[in-house]
N, C-alpha and C positions, 0 to 999 in steps of 0.2 A: 214472595220472591218469585225472581224472574229467572228464564232461562240465563242472563247474562251472569246474574248471583250466582247460578247453581254452578257453571261450566267455570265462573272465579275462583269459586271454591274449592272446586275440584281441582283445580292447578294450583293454589295454596294449598292444599294438601298434599300434592302429590312433590312438591319442593319442600315439604317439611318432612316428610318420607322420606328425600333422597338426603337429606342434611343429618336424622338418624341414622341412615344405613353409613353413611361417613362417617361417623363416629367410632371407636377403638370398641372390641366388644365386649368390655368389659361396662363401659359406657353404655352401651346399647343396652345389656340387661338390667342395667339399674333403669336407663328411662324407662323401659317397656315395665318394669314392677311398678315406677311411679306411677305411672299414666294406668296400669289394672287397679291401685289404688284406689286413685282418683275415680275414676270410671264405676267402683264399687260405694266410696263414700259421698261424692257427688255434688263437690262444693256449687251453689245454685249462682253465687255471685260472679263464677271466674266459666262461666259456659262459651264466652266470646274467642277463646282461644289462645288469651295471651298469658294462661299459666305456664301453659305447656313451649310455649315461644321462648318465654322468659326461661324455663328450664333449660330448653335448648339451647339457648345465648350462653347462660352460665357454663353449661358443659361443653362447649365448644371454649370456651375461655380456659377451663380447666384443661383440657387438651393441649391447647396452646402453651400452656404454662408448665407443662410435661406434668400434671399432678395425677395421681390415682383418683378414681371415683369417689373411693370412699375415704379422701381426704378431703373430699367435698362435700361430702352430704354425712358422714360418719359411719357410723357400724348398723346403725339403726334405722334403715329407712324411712320406713314407716313414722315415724319421729319426726325427721326430716321433712315427710308432707302435712305430718299436723301440725307444725311450724308454720309453713306456707299458708295454712288456708285457719288459720288461728284468729278464732273473732269472725269468719264467715259463716252463712249457714249453707247448711248441707242439706240433700235431700233426706237423711238419718233425719236429721233436726225436724223437717217441717212434718213427717211421717208422725214421730213421737208426739208433736204439736196435735195432730188430726186424732189419735190414740187418746191423747189427755182430754181434747174438748167432748168426745162421746163418752166419758164418764158422767 
């Protein structure tokens, strides 16, 4: 990774954060909870950031349509997250596999 990649990454991240800050408060709260959940669970195949970009696009469309955030994700945010990564390997899966391999 070169210096240009680092600079481009920072520019991308700052633009991404600006988009989050532009969301209504309830959307920001749910987005941050989703982000926190994924950082704990760790979907391995989705490390490129496309997952968060897609969620942000989805939320911006919901705002434009005048919908509340819970209309989009439902009352159980964790279940919404689990549905998004269904079938994807997670860091928890890898850890469990390593424990099973030691037995």
